[in-house]
C-alpha positions as CSV (number, residue, x, y, z in Angstrom):
1,M,-24.8,-10.3,-5.5
2,Q,-25.8,-13.7,-4.3
3,K,-25.8,-14.7,-0.6
4,G,-22.8,-17.0,-1.0
5,Q,-20.8,-14.3,-2.6
6,L,-21.8,-11.8,0.1
7,T,-20.7,-14.3,2.8
8,R,-17.4,-14.9,1.0
9,T,-16.8,-11.1,0.7
10,A,-17.5,-10.6,4.4
11,I,-15.1,-13.4,5.3
12,I,-12.3,-11.8,3.2
13,E,-13.0,-8.4,4.7
14,Q,-12.8,-9.7,8.3
15,A,-9.7,-11.7,7.5
16,F,-8.1,-8.5,5.9
17,Q,-8.7,-6.5,9.0
18,S,-7.4,-9.3,11.3
19,A,-4.3,-10.0,9.2
20,A,-3.3,-6.3,9.2
21,R,-3.1,-6.6,13.0
22,V,-1.5,-10.1,13.5
23,G,-0.2,-11.2,10.1
24,F,-1.1,-14.4,8.2
25,E,0.6,-17.0,10.3
26,Q,-1.2,-15.8,13.5
27,L,-4.5,-15.5,11.7
28,S,-6.7,-18.0,13.5
29,L,-9.5,-19.7,11.6
30,A,-11.3,-20.3,14.9
31,T,-11.3,-16.6,15.7
32,L,-12.2,-15.7,12.2
33,A,-15.1,-18.1,12.3
34,A,-16.4,-16.6,15.5
35,D,-16.0,-13.0,14.2
36,T,-18.1,-13.9,11.1
37,N,-20.6,-16.1,13.1
38,M,-19.6,-19.2,11.1
39,S,-18.2,-22.6,11.8
40,K,-14.7,-23.7,10.6
41,S,-16.5,-26.0,8.2
42,G,-18.5,-23.1,6.9
43,L,-15.2,-21.2,6.2
44,Y,-13.8,-24.2,4.4
45,A,-16.9,-24.3,2.3
46,H,-15.8,-20.9,0.8
47,F,-12.1,-21.5,0.8
48,R,-10.3,-24.8,0.0
49,S,-7.5,-24.0,2.5
50,K,-6.0,-21.3,4.7
51,E,-3.6,-20.4,1.8
52,A,-6.6,-19.9,-0.5
53,L,-8.1,-17.5,2.0
54,Q,-4.7,-15.7,2.3
55,E,-4.5,-15.3,-1.5
56,A,-8.0,-13.8,-1.5
57,V,-7.1,-11.4,1.3
58,L,-4.0,-10.2,-0.6
59,E,-6.2,-9.6,-3.7
60,R,-8.6,-7.6,-1.5
61,A,-5.7,-5.6,-0.1
62,A,-4.5,-4.8,-3.6
63,E,-8.0,-3.7,-4.6
64,R,-8.2,-1.4,-1.6
65,F,-4.7,0.0,-2.2
66,N,-5.7,0.9,-5.8
67,D,-8.9,2.5,-4.6
68,V,-7.2,4.6,-1.9
69,V,-3.9,5.4,-3.5
70,V,-3.6,4.7,-7.2
71,R,-7.0,5.6,-8.8
72,P,-7.4,9.0,-7.1
73,A,-3.9,10.0,-8.2
74,M,-4.5,8.9,-11.8
75,R,-7.4,11.3,-12.0
76,Q,-4.9,14.2,-11.5
77,P,-3.1,15.8,-14.5
78,R,0.1,14.1,-15.6
79,G,3.1,15.4,-13.9
80,V,4.0,16.6,-10.4
81,A,0.3,17.0,-9.4
82,R,-0.2,13.3,-10.0
83,L,3.0,12.3,-8.2
84,Q,2.0,14.4,-5.2
85,A,-1.4,12.9,-5.2
86,L,0.2,9.4,-5.3
87,F,2.3,10.2,-2.2
88,D,-0.7,11.8,-0.4
89,G,-2.7,8.6,-1.1
90,Y,0.2,6.5,0.1
91,M,0.3,8.4,3.4
92,N,-3.5,8.1,3.7
93,W,-3.1,4.3,3.3
94,L,-0.3,4.0,5.9
95,G,-1.7,6.3,8.6
96,A,-5.4,7.0,8.2
97,T,-8.5,5.2,9.4
98,V,-8.6,3.0,6.2
99,T,-5.9,0.8,7.7
100,Q,-5.7,2.0,11.3
101,G,-2.1,2.7,10.6
102,R,-1.4,-1.0,9.7
103,C,-0.2,-1.8,6.2
104,L,-0.7,-5.5,5.4
105,F,1.9,-5.4,2.7
106,M,4.6,-4.1,5.1
107,A,3.6,-6.6,7.8
108,L,3.8,-9.5,5.4
109,S,7.1,-8.4,3.9
110,Q,8.7,-9.2,7.3
111,E,6.7,-12.4,7.8
112,Y,7.4,-13.8,4.4
113,R,10.9,-12.4,3.8
114,D,12.5,-15.8,3.9
115,K,9.5,-18.0,3.3
116,P,9.1,-19.1,-0.3
117,G,5.8,-20.0,-1.8
118,V,2.7,-18.6,-3.5
119,I,1.9,-16.0,-0.9
120,R,5.5,-14.6,-1.0
121,D,5.3,-14.6,-4.8
122,K,2.1,-12.6,-4.8
123,L,3.4,-10.2,-2.2
124,V,6.6,-9.6,-4.2
125,Q,4.4,-8.9,-7.3
126,S,2.3,-6.4,-5.3
127,F,5.5,-4.5,-4.4
128,K,6.7,-4.6,-8.0
129,D,3.4,-3.3,-9.2
130,W,3.6,-0.4,-6.8
131,H,7.1,0.5,-7.8
132,S,6.1,0.3,-11.5
133,T,3.2,2.7,-10.8
134,I,5.6,5.2,-9.2
135,C,8.1,4.9,-12.0
136,R,5.4,5.4,-14.6
137,V,4.1,8.5,-12.9
138,I,7.6,9.9,-12.7
139,T,8.4,9.1,-16.3
140,D,5.2,11.0,-17.3
141,A,6.3,14.0,-15.2
142,V,9.7,14.0,-17.0
143,D,7.9,13.9,-20.3
144,E,5.8,16.9,-19.2
145,G,9.0,18.8,-18.4
146,E,8.3,19.0,-14.7
147,L,11.0,16.7,-13.5
148,R,14.7,16.6,-14.6
149,A,15.4,14.5,-17.6
150,D,18.2,12.7,-15.9
151,I,16.2,11.5,-12.9
152,D,16.2,7.8,-12.1
153,P,12.6,6.7,-11.6
154,R,13.7,3.5,-9.8
155,Q,15.8,5.5,-7.3
156,F,13.0,7.9,-6.7
157,A,10.5,5.0,-6.1
158,F,13.0,3.4,-3.7
159,E,13.3,6.6,-1.7
160,M,9.6,7.4,-1.7
161,E,8.8,4.0,-0.3
162,G,11.6,4.4,2.2
163,I,9.8,7.5,3.5
164,G,6.6,5.5,3.9
165,M,8.4,2.8,5.8
166,S,10.1,5.4,8.1
167,F,6.7,7.1,8.6
168,Q,4.9,3.9,9.7
169,S,7.7,2.9,12.1
170,A,7.6,6.4,13.7
171,F,3.9,6.6,13.7
172,K,2.8,3.1,14.7
173,L,5.8,1.8,16.7
174,M,7.2,4.9,18.3
175,G,3.9,6.9,18.5
176,R,5.5,10.1,17.2
177,S,2.9,12.8,16.7
178,D,5.1,14.6,14.2
179,A,5.6,11.5,12.0
180,D,3.3,12.8,9.3
181,V,4.9,16.3,9.1
182,M,8.4,14.8,9.0
183,A,7.4,12.4,6.2
184,R,5.9,15.2,4.1
185,H,9.0,17.3,4.6
186,A,11.1,14.4,3.5
187,F,9.0,14.0,0.3
188,A,9.0,17.7,-0.4
189,R,12.8,17.7,-0.4
190,L,12.9,14.6,-2.6
191,L,10.5,16.2,-5.0
192,D,12.3,19.5,-5.0
193,D,15.6,17.7,-5.9
194,A,13.9,16.0,-8.8
195,R,12.2,19.0,-10.3
196,A,13.3,20.6,-13.5
197,A,15.2,23.8,-13.0
198,S,12.3,26.0,-14.2
199,E,9.8,24.2,-12.0
200,A,12.0,24.4,-8.9
201,A,12.4,28.1,-9.4
202,S,8.6,28.6,-9.8
203,A,7.9,26.5,-6.7
204,H,10.1,28.9,-4.5
205,R,8.4,32.1,-5.8
């Protein structure tokens, strides 16, 4: 990797870490320049505008999310094992050291809720991609006979993400030490309700 690309990657990584704390609107180019030992003009040499940097940070966040959450789950067998791994990765993303308990996507969902534009469009697409991934894994589990045939994948995805949102609020805002345990109990109940009858019986033996 050439020096210019290394520098660009370092800028994106630092901006990703900062944005997870303060959001995009409060992301200061002056502070970012100082953190990367660069001048503002040096930053603009790599990015045409603040929006271009924000787009690059969102792309980086999506890559990290796939590395932490999606790809490890996809290495598991199709079915409940893969779905469980997907949730475990999601919890790791929301609460472990990889994000320091800060999810950039959730932070930006509030910041850009009523703010149309390229960043909002990309953020919405990221959430749609995540929901589609959950739905695909659920559909596979139904095909494997491990979840009920009448389950609604979109409803399951909605509730699974809701557990994640509740977890982060309890963990990061309220500082509840039992947030992880409560989130996992909630998911276990959701999964148990979705299991095929034979699988549910086996799980309780």
